[in-house]
N, C-alpha and C positions, 0 to 999 in steps of 0.2 A: 504494500500500500504506500509506504514512504517513497519507494522507488518510482511509482507511478506519479505521485505528487511532484516529485522533483522533475521528472520528464515533462509533465504537463506545464509546470512553471517555466521551464526552460523554453519550450516552444511558444508559450504565451509571450515571453519576452521577445523572442525572435519575430513574432508577428507584428510587434511594434518596431519595425525596421528603422524608424528614425532615431531610436535610442542609440543605435550603432552607426548611424549615418555620420560620416565625417563632415558633412556640410553643416551640421549644427554647431560646430566649433566656432566660437567667436573669440579672436585673440584680443588681449587688452590693447589699449592704444600704444603703450610702450613697446609691445611686441609687434604690432601691426606696422609701426613706423619707427625704424631704427635710424638714429642720427649719429653722424661722426663729423669731425672737423679736420681741416688741414690748412697749411699756410702755402700760398702760391704768390710769389712776387710781392710780398708784403700785403697781400689781400687775404681775406679769410674765405675759405671754401667750406660750406656745410653740405654734406651728402645725406640725402634721404633715401633709405632703402624701404620699399613697400612690399609687404607680403602680397601674394596673389589675391585678387578680389577686393582690394582696398583702393581708395583714392583720397587725395587731399584737395580741398578747395583752394584754387590758386589765390583768390583775393583774401583768403584768411591767413596767408603767410605774411607776417608783419614783423619787421625788425625795428627796435626802438633803442635809442641811446639813453644815457643817464639823465638827460633833461626831458625825457619822454617824447623826443622828436623822432619822426620816422626816418629810417635809413634806407636809401635806395639800394637795390641789389640787382645783379644781372642773373637772369634765370637761364639755366643750362639744362634743358630737357624738352619734353613734348607735352603741350597742353591740348585739350580738346573740349568742345562744348558738350554739356549734358543738361537734359531737362531733369532737374532735381525736385523731389517732392517737397523739400524744405525751402529752397531758395529760388526755384524757377530755373530759367536758362542761365547757366553759370559755367565758367571755365574750371576744369578739374585737371589733375595730374594723376594718372593711374599706373605709372611706372617709375622706376628709380630716377632721381634727378638731383641737381646741385644748384645752390645759389652762391653767388660770389659778391663780396662787398669789401669796401675799405673800412678800417677800424677807426680812423681819425683820432688816434690816441686814446680811445675809450678803453676802460679796464673791464667793463661788464656791459653786455648788450643783451636785451631780452628778445627772444624769438617766440612768437606766437604762431600757431597753426591749428587747423581743424580738418578732420577727415572722417570717412565712413568706411564701413565694411559693407560691400554692395548688397542691397536688398535685405539687410539684417538690422544694422544699427549705425547711428551717427555718434561719434565720440564727442564729448565736450571739448571745448577749446583747450589746447595744451600750451603751457608756457615753460620754456627752458631758458636758462642763463648761459650765455657764451662768455667764458672768463678768459681774458687775454692778459698775458704777461709779456713784458718788454725787457729787452737788454739794450739799454741806452735808447735809441730811437727805433730799433728794429723789434718786430714781434718775435719773441723767443718760443712761446707756446700758446696754444689755444685748446680749450676743452669745453665740453657741454656738461652742465649740472642740471 
């Protein structure tokens, strides 16, 4: 009797195929969007790695200096338009990309961005600090906190 109950329970679980469906996995925002930094000709390069089925809203990528002023950046990647249920027609980035900008002697820059996991969830806006260290007038290191 116990054996039959276990077998029936097992097949009942299998009939709910979505329990075992890998499409139900939703990564956290930090796992969906991995950021790294580099220095290129005294400019800062931020690389965004996106897991499959995710995207970032292009206009939600915002850099600010210590005076809360926007910092312009060069976008290195591919944008496309999407009809979004939250924001209407909007530009998104759905593959790895980079942004490049000058530090202007700032020691800390805030980076804001927001994205979604396709057809499942939109993540709240994320804010990261880009910490820059200098050796005299040259950038010696940069990291994201």
